C-alpha positions in Angstrom: 5.2 -11.8 28.6 3.6 -14.7 27.5 2.7 -17.6 30.2 1.6 -20.8 28.7 0.2 -21.8 32.2 -2.5 -19.0 32.7 -6.0 -19.0 30.7 -5.3 -16.8 26.8 -9.1 -15.6 27.6 -10.1 -15.1 31.7 -13.3 -12.9 32.5 -14.2 -12.1 36.1 -17.3 -10.8 37.4 -18.3 -9.3 33.7 -21.8 -6.8 33.8 -23.0 -5.4 30.8 -26.5 -3.3 30.9 -28.0 -1.7 28.4 -30.6 1.4 28.8 -34.5 0.7 28.6 -36.2 3.4 29.0 -35.9 4.9 32.0 -34.7 1.4 33.2 -31.8 -0.6 32.0 -31.5 -4.3 31.1 -29.4 -6.4 32.5 -27.7 -8.5 29.1 -24.7 -10.0 31.4 -25.2 -10.4 35.1 -21.8 -11.1 36.7 -20.2 -14.1 34.8 -17.1 -15.6 35.4 -14.7 -17.9 33.1 -11.5 -18.5 31.6 -10.2 -20.2 28.0 -7.0 -22.4 28.3 -4.7 -21.7 25.2 -5.6 -23.5 22.3 -9.1 -25.1 23.4 -12.6 -24.5 21.8 -14.8 -23.1 25.0 -18.8 -22.8 23.7 -21.3 -20.5 24.8 -24.8 -21.6 24.4 -27.7 -20.1 25.0 -31.3 -19.1 23.9 -32.1 -16.0 21.8 -31.4 -13.0 24.4 -29.7 -15.2 27.0 -26.8 -12.6 26.7 -24.1 -15.4 24.5 -23.6 -12.9 21.8 -23.2 -9.8 24.3 -20.1 -11.4 26.3 -18.3 -12.3 22.2 -19.0 -8.4 21.7 -17.7 -7.1 25.1 -14.3 -9.6 24.5 -13.8 -8.0 21.3 -13.9 -4.2 22.9 -16.7 -3.8 20.6 -19.4 -2.6 23.7 -18.4 -1.7 27.3 -19.1 -3.8 30.0 -20.8 -1.8 33.5 -18.2 -3.9 35.4 -15.6 -6.5 35.6 -12.5 -7.6 34.1 -11.8 -9.1 30.5 -8.3 -10.2 30.8 -6.6 -11.4 27.2 -3.4 -13.0 28.2 -2.9 -11.2 31.9 -4.0 -8.0 30.5 -6.9 -6.3 31.9 -8.7 -4.9 28.5 -11.4 -2.6 29.9 -8.4 -0.4 31.7 -6.6 -0.1 27.9 -6.3 3.1 25.5 -7.5 2.6 22.1 -4.2 2.8 21.2 -3.4 -0.1 23.7 -6.7 -2.2 22.1 -5.7 -1.6 18.7 -2.1 -3.3 19.6 -4.7 -6.3 21.0 -6.8 -6.5 18.0 -3.6 -8.0 16.1 -3.8 -11.2 18.5 -7.9 -11.6 18.4 -10.1 -11.2 15.8 -14.3 -11.9 15.3 -16.5 -14.4 13.1 -19.5 -12.7 12.5 -23.1 -14.5 12.3 -24.4 -12.5 8.9 -20.8 -12.5 6.5 -22.7 -10.8 4.0 -23.2 -8.0 5.8 -19.4 -7.6 7.4 -18.0 -7.8 3.7 -18.0 -4.5 2.3 -20.3 -5.1 -1.0 -18.3 -2.9 -3.2 -14.5 -3.8 -2.5 -12.9 -6.7 -4.2 -12.6 -10.0 -2.3 -8.9 -9.6 -2.3 -8.6 -6.3 -0.6 -11.3 -7.0 1.7 -9.4 -9.9 3.3 -5.7 -7.9 2.9 -7.4 -4.8 4.7 -6.3 -5.9 8.1 -2.8 -7.3 7.1 -2.3 -3.1 5.8 -4.0 -1.6 8.6 -1.6 -2.8 11.3 1.4 -2.3 8.3 2.3 -5.7 8.4 2.1 -5.9 4.6 1.7 -3.8 1.0 2.1 -3.9 -2.3 2.2 -7.4 -4.1 2.9 -9.2 -0.9 -0.5 -7.7 0.3 -1.7 -10.1 -3.3 0.1 -12.6 -2.4 -0.9 -13.0 0.8 -4.4 -12.0 0.1 -4.6 -15.2 -2.7 -2.7 -17.6 -0.3 -5.6 -17.0 2.6 -8.1 -17.8 -0.3 -6.4 -21.1 -1.2 -6.5 -22.0 3.0 -9.7 -21.2 3.6 -10.9 -23.5 0.0 -11.4 -20.7 -2.2 -9.2 -20.0 -5.5 -6.6 -17.6 -6.1 -8.6 -16.2 -8.8 -11.9 -14.9 -6.5 -8.8 -12.2 -5.4 -10.7 -10.5 -8.2 -14.3 -10.8 -7.7 -17.0 -9.2 -5.6 -18.9 -10.2 -2.2 -21.9 -10.5 -4.2 -21.0 -13.3 -6.8 -20.4 -16.0 -3.7 -22.8 -18.4 -1.8 -23.3 -17.7 2.0 -21.3 -20.6 3.0 -18.6 -18.7 0.6 -18.9 -15.7 2.0 -18.2 -17.4 5.7 -15.0 -18.6 4.0 -13.8 -15.2 3.2 -15.0 -13.8 6.2 -12.6 -16.2 8.1 -9.8 -16.0 6.1 -10.2 -12.0 6.8 -10.4 -12.9 10.2 -7.0 -14.8 10.1 -5.1 -13.0 7.6 -3.1 -11.3 10.4 -2.0 -14.6 13.1 -4.2 -14.1 15.8 -4.2 -16.1 18.9 -7.6 -15.8 20.0 -10.6 -15.9 17.1 -14.3 -15.2 18.6 -17.1 -17.0 16.6 -20.5 -15.4 16.9 -22.9 -17.9 15.5 -20.9 -18.5 12.4 -23.0 -21.3 10.9 -26.5 -20.8 12.2 -27.5 -18.8 8.8 -26.3 -21.4 6.6 -27.9 -24.7 5.4 -26.8 -28.6 7.3 -24.6 -29.5 4.3 -22.6 -25.8 4.6 -22.6 -25.8 8.0 -20.5 -29.3 8.5 -17.8 -27.8 6.1 -17.4 -24.3 7.9 -17.3 -26.3 11.4 -14.6 -28.9 9.6 -13.3 -25.8 7.9 -12.3 -23.7 11.6 -11.5 -27.2 13.1 -8.4 -27.5 10.4 -7.7 -24.3 11.4 -7.9 -24.4 14.5 -5.5 -27.5 14.9 -3.3 -26.4 12.0 -2.7 -22.2 13.5 -2.7 -23.0 17.2 -6.2 -21.2 17.5 -7.8 -20.7 20.7 -12.1 -19.9 20.1 -14.7 -18.9 22.2 -17.3 -20.1 20.1 -21.2 -18.9 20.6 -23.8 -20.8 19.7 -27.9 -21.5 20.3 -27.7 -25.3 18.6 -25.6 -27.3 21.1 -25.8 -30.1 18.7 -23.2 -27.7 16.7 -21.1 -27.2 20.0 -21.0 -30.3 20.7 -19.4 -31.1 16.6 -17.0 -28.3 17.7 -15.7 -27.6 21.4 -14.7 -29.6 24.6 -16.4 -27.5 27.1 -19.6 -25.3 26.9 -21.1 -23.2 29.5 -25.0 -22.6 28.8 -26.1 -19.1 30.0 -29.9 -18.0 30.3 -31.3 -14.3 31.4 -27.5 -13.1 31.5 -26.1 -15.9 34.0 -24.1 -19.2 33.6 -26.8 -21.9 34.5 -24.2 -24.5 34.2 -20.9 -25.5 32.4 -18.6 -27.9 31.7 -17.1 -30.5 29.2 -19.8 -31.4 26.4 -20.4 -34.7 26.8 -21.1 -34.7 30.1 -23.6 -31.2 29.8 -25.4 -33.4 27.3 -25.4 -37.1 28.8 -26.5 -35.4 32.2 -28.0 -31.8 32.1 -28.6 -30.4 35.4 -30.7 -27.1 34.3 -34.3 -27.0 32.6 -32.8 -24.4 30.0 -30.1 -27.0 28.9 -32.6 -30.0 29.0 -34.8 -27.4 26.4 -31.8 -26.7 24.3 -31.3 -30.3 23.7 -34.4 -31.0 22.7 -34.5 -28.5 20.4 -30.9 -29.2 19.3 -31.9 -32.8 18.7 -35.2 -33.0 17.5 
């Protein structure tokens, strides 16, 4: 049962390691945090800090070694595959490379409608109608449903990926570097789109980035990660204006150079 007073997402003592020869690399080292409903939390860090591993663990794309991932009070790490499938109706992900996440041999309308079909939400003409509505919702044309991904620019491909991610009305959207492959002008437009969708749909967003300037534009709170740990956290403005960790200072310098 939904409880609006508890966080939609809560991470408790999460640890993820990857094998490396005879040893193991700790990608995420016993971190804890929560994301309240309707808010946007940013996770920022340099390459290899563990931020994207957190995103993939939340989406159950990789299995953590230990810890708990609670979605609406339910521990995802204890769920069966069928239970996870049901949860995926409520959680979706937007990846860094939209081209890599879109099937180049499928028409865009079918790509966007696929989650609706998989989860038995719509079929036939209703499926086509919903795909066209979603294209319109992300700033593309209904006629684009008949085109293929290679016919679109990088920014347009990301709009298609976002349309697919909101098709089944998720509560949580995990965005892993969704604008880092785009130029600054297109980046701003995608952030504006995500902001509008967040307000319109009441989304809760976990936003991963290496760029504190982007986090500042889009998020209210931020976690700074380094070497698999959270080294600093707080309101974005506070962290930027009064950084305490050297990594945060370096990220500020690189983001606002």
